[in-house]
N, C-alpha and C positions, 0 to 999 in steps of 0.2 A: 760880609759873608756870611756870620752868625746868626743875622735875625731871618734867615731862611730856614734854618735847622733848628728855631726855638720853638718849643712845645708850649704854649700856653697853660697854665693850672687851670683843673676842672676838665679838661678834656678827656678824661677816662669816662665820664658818664656819657658822652657821644659814641666813645670806642666801645663801651658794654653794649649801649644800644644797637651798634651795628653786629656785635657777634650774637647777641640775641634774635636778631633779624635774621640772620642766616640759619640758626639752629631751628625757627620757628617751622619752616616748610617741612622739615622732616619730624617736628613732633606732630604735626599735624595729619601726613602721611600715615604715621605709626597710628593715632588715634583713630582714623578711617578705617584703617585696616580692622583694628580692636572691635570698633562697632559695627562693622558688617562680618565679624566672625572668622575671619580670616586664621587659619592654622599654619603659624610660621614654620613648622615642621614638614606637612606634607603639601601644601599649596604654594611651595614658594618657586614652582617651574614657570608660572605665568603670570605674576601679581597684577599686571595691568590689566589681563582680561577679567581678573576677579574684582577689580574696582569699576571697571568698565559696565559690569552687569548688576552693581550695587544700588540701591535706593535709600532715601530716606535720610538719616543723618551721617551715614556714612556718605553717600554720593554728596552731601553738603560739605562735609570735611574734605573730600578728595578737590572739591572745586575750590575750597579755600586756600588747600596746597599748591593748587596750580597758579591760582592768582598771586599767593605770595612767592613763588618763584618767578612770575612776571616780573613783579613789580620791585622784587629787590636791588636788581642792576640799578634802576632809577634811584630808589634810597641810598644805596651808598654812594654814588655819584653825588646826589645831592649835599648829602652829607658831608663828605670829604671836598668839593669844592667852596661848601660855605666855611669850613676851617682854614682853606688855602687863602681865601679872599677876608681873611681878618675878621669875619662877621662877630660881634661879639660872642664869646663861648655861654655865656647864660643863654643867648638866642638860640643857638644851634642846640645843647644840650635841650632847652625846653621843645624845640621844634623835632630833634630826635625821638623823644619818649611820648610826643603828644601829637604824631603823625595820623591824620585823617585815614 
């Protein structure tokens, strides 16, 4: 029973990668709003409409934010399943930080 609860050494690299991946969509959303000239005090009534009408860098950052939200559950599941199935931890850490 103890082997089920065993946490291998070095797992914190993969866990930190998961936490960074969870924060990145919010960072990209913030950068998209900043690049588009969003005023956080007066324009916050309908922020999605603001991002829908942006172009250039702001629109690309908004697309990055949407794509990172879409791929986040698959990434989290892949890392957790790899850790659960006893894949060597150095492989899990390498794949978690070098995801294409």
